C-alpha positions as CSV (number, residue, x, y, z in Angstrom):
1,M,25.2,7.4,7.7
2,P,22.2,5.3,6.6
3,A,18.9,7.1,6.4
4,L,15.3,6.2,6.6
5,N,12.3,8.1,5.0
6,V,9.3,8.0,7.2
7,E,5.8,9.1,6.2
8,F,3.6,10.9,8.6
9,S,0.0,12.2,8.4
10,E,-0.5,16.0,8.3
11,R,-1.7,15.9,11.9
12,E,1.4,14.0,13.0
13,L,3.7,16.4,11.2
14,E,1.9,19.3,12.9
15,D,2.4,17.7,16.3
16,L,6.0,17.0,15.5
17,R,6.7,20.6,14.5
18,R,5.0,21.9,17.6
19,I,6.8,19.6,20.0
20,A,10.2,20.2,18.3
21,K,9.6,24.0,18.5
22,E,8.6,23.7,22.2
23,R,11.8,21.7,22.9
24,G,14.0,23.9,20.9
25,T,15.2,21.1,18.7
26,S,14.8,20.0,15.1
27,M,12.1,17.5,13.9
28,K,14.9,15.2,12.8
29,A,16.5,15.2,16.2
30,L,13.1,14.8,17.9
31,V,12.3,11.7,15.8
32,R,15.8,10.3,16.2
33,E,15.7,10.7,20.0
34,A,12.2,9.0,20.1
35,A,13.4,6.1,18.1
36,A,16.6,5.7,20.2
37,A,14.5,5.8,23.4
38,D,12.2,3.1,22.0
39,I,15.2,0.9,21.0
40,A,16.7,1.3,24.5
41,R,13.3,0.5,26.1
42,H,12.9,-2.6,23.9
43,R,16.4,-3.8,24.9
44,A,15.8,-3.2,28.5
45,L,12.5,-5.1,28.5
46,K,14.0,-8.0,26.6
47,E,17.0,-8.2,29.1
48,G,14.6,-7.9,32.0
49,A,12.4,-10.7,30.7
50,E,15.5,-12.9,30.2
51,A,16.7,-12.2,33.8
52,F,13.3,-13.0,35.2
53,R,13.1,-16.3,33.3
54,G,16.5,-17.2,34.5
55,F,15.7,-16.3,38.1
56,F,12.3,-18.2,38.0
57,T,13.9,-21.3,36.4
58,A,16.7,-21.3,39.0
59,H,14.1,-21.0,41.8
60,A,11.3,-23.1,40.3
61,E,11.2,-25.6,43.2
62,E,11.0,-22.8,45.8
63,F,8.1,-21.2,43.9
64,A,6.4,-24.5,43.6
65,A,6.7,-25.1,47.4
66,A,5.6,-21.6,48.3
67,F,2.6,-21.6,45.9
68,P,1.4,-25.1,45.5
69,D,-2.1,-24.1,44.4
70,D,-0.6,-22.3,41.4
71,E,1.2,-25.4,40.1
72,P,-0.1,-26.9,36.9
73,P,-1.5,-30.5,37.2
74,A,1.1,-33.2,36.6
75,R,1.1,-34.7,33.1
76,G,-1.2,-37.6,32.8
77,A,-3.1,-36.6,35.9
78,A,-6.9,-36.8,35.6
79,A,-8.7,-33.5,35.5
């Protein structure tokens, strides 16, 4: 399995040791779980943003009608 060496400050290592001990797990497992959780969060946010853009695009005319004051000025229109 591929590996990655990560450097931490002394304070960060102290905190990792303490948290791992409190959770009854190893530092390696703690860091791996944190990275996996961040990867999952990143994917979920990306998928959510894509779904929102798709929904907004599909309903752009409805949003424009419901919120006309929020529409940008037409191109070429005088300010």
